[in-house]
N, C-alpha and C positions, 0 to 999 in steps of 0.2 A: 295588651296592656290591661292591668287590673283596674277596677274602679277607683281603688285607693290612690294608686299612682296617677291615674287620669285626673282626679280632682286636684291633687297637689300640683301637678304640672300645669294644669289649666290656670290655676290661680297665679302661679309664678310667671307664666307666659304673659298673662293679661297685665300683671303688674309691671313687667319689663317694658311692655309696649306703652302703657300709660305714663310711667315714670319718664320714659324717653321723650314723649310728646309734650307732657304738661309739667314735668318736674315732680319730685317726691312730695314736696310740701303742698302743691296744688292738686294732688290726686287724693281722693277720698276712698275709704274702704268700700263704700257703696258703689262707686264707679268700678272698682276692681272686681267685686263679686258679680256685678251686672255683666261686665265684659267677659268674665270667666264662665258665666252661666251657672253659678252655684249660689248657695245661700251663705249668709254671714256665718251661720253655725258651722257649715262645712269648712269655710276658710279658717275659722278659729280653732277647728280641730287640729289643724296643722301649723298654723301661725297665730301666736297669742296677740299680736298687734301688727300695725303697719311697719314699725321698727323691726320686729322679728321677721317680717316678710322680706324687707330690704336685706337684712343679714342673711336670710335663707337663700336669696338669689345668688349671693357670692359663695356662701357656704357649700352650695351644691357643686360649684366648680372646684372649690378647694378640695372637697372630698374626692371628687373624680380624679383630679390630678395627683392627689396624695396616694390613692389606691393604685393608679397606674405606675407611679414612681416606685412604690414598694414592690410591685410585681416585676418591674425591670431589674431592680437591685437584686431580687431573689433568684434571677436566672443564673445559669452557669456561663454566661457570655463573658468575654473579656471586658476590662474596664473601658476600653475605647468604644466597644459596641454598646455597652450600657449607657455611657455618657451621650453618645450620638442618639440612641433611642430616647433617652430622657429629654434631650433638647427638642427633638422632632415632636414628641408627644405634647410637651407643654406649649409649644407654639401652635400645633394643630388644634388642641383643645381650647386655647385662648382665642383662636380665630373662630372656631365653631360656636363659642359662646361669647363672641365679641360684644354683642349688645348688652348681655348681662354684666360683663366687666365694666363697660362704659357707664352704664346706669349706676352701678355700685360706686365707682370711684367719684362720680359727680356728686353723690349724696352721702358718702360714708361719714363725712364730718357731722352729719345730723344724727348719727346713731348715738345711743348712750355710751359713755366712756367704757363700760365693761365690754360692750360688743366690739368697740374699736380695738380694745386690747386683745380680745379673742382672735380677731382677724390677724393682728400683728403676730400673735403667738403661732397661729396655724401657718402663716407664711414663713415664719422663722424656722419652723420644723422642716418645711419643704426645702427651704434654702440650705439648711445645714446638711440634709441628706444629699442634695445636689452637690454641694461643696465637697462632701466626703468622696464623691466620685472623682472630682478634680484632684483632691489630695492623693487618692490612690494612684492616679495616673502620674502625679509628680514623683511619688516614691518609686514608680516603675521607670522613671526617666522619660516618659512620653510627653509631659507637659512642662512648660517653662516655669522656672522658679525665680526668675529675676524680677518679677512683678508679684506683689502680694496676692495671695489666693483670693482674698476678699474683693480685690479690684477686678480680677478676672471674672469672678462670678457676677459682680455688680454690672460689669460691661454687658454680659449676656442678658440679664434681666432688664437693664435699662432699654435695650432695643425692643424687648418684648412689651414693655409698658407703653411704648410709643405706637404700637400697632393700631389702636383705634383712631389715631390722628391721620394715618395715611392709607391703611389697608381698606380696600373696597371689594366686596364679593362680586361686584359687577366689573372689576378690572380684568386685564388680560391674563393674569396668572392666578391659579387656584391656590387654596390654602396649603395643600401638600407640597407644591413647588416652592412657595414662599418659605415653608418650614425647612425644606431641604437646603435652600439657598442661605438662609440665616444661620443654619447649623454649620454649613460648610465654612462660612465666614468666621464664625466663632472658633471652631476647631482649628482652622488654619492659623488664627491669631494666637492660640495658646500652645500650639504644638511645637515640639523641639525639632520636628522634621517637616518637610513640605507635605501638605495634605491635599489630595486631589479629590474633587467631588466625583460622584458616580457618573455624572454626565460627561465630565472630562475624561474619565477612564474609558468610556464607551466610544469616544470620538476616534475615528480612523486616523 
């Protein structure tokens, strides 16, 4: 890991921990840089303010998920394979960065309006690309059309947004298994034909 990436990640990690324990408002920049082991100058090289740091916590996840989805869409796989891969990826990355997501959503309302709008725009772009996969499957006859596409997509992401309220890394099932299970449930619900999970297919 390069020094540049190390400093930025150290600041972001320290901020997530402090925001989670003390809240965004009650955490000072001084506390963040002390916990990260860097100077204020080093922090301000990457984040112009505490607001910018809060936005950067979630922007990091948005960028990662957006890049992953673009790579999935660009493959030569079938629509069904792409949608399944997209579902699993967004769940797994949301679980991997569940603390970042939780901290952000607890404090997002404190961001300047322009930052809140930027987050909404970035999420809308992702949502539209995801919905395009569902639309492609509907044209192919693989996914149901009796329910509006927006409702089908919203159903998937509503489950995703509730993850921080019930998922625990100390629980009996790991993130990959949870991702596969939630994906199976979603695909079974929108499919025009029965969908069997990989685990079911492997059962004697």
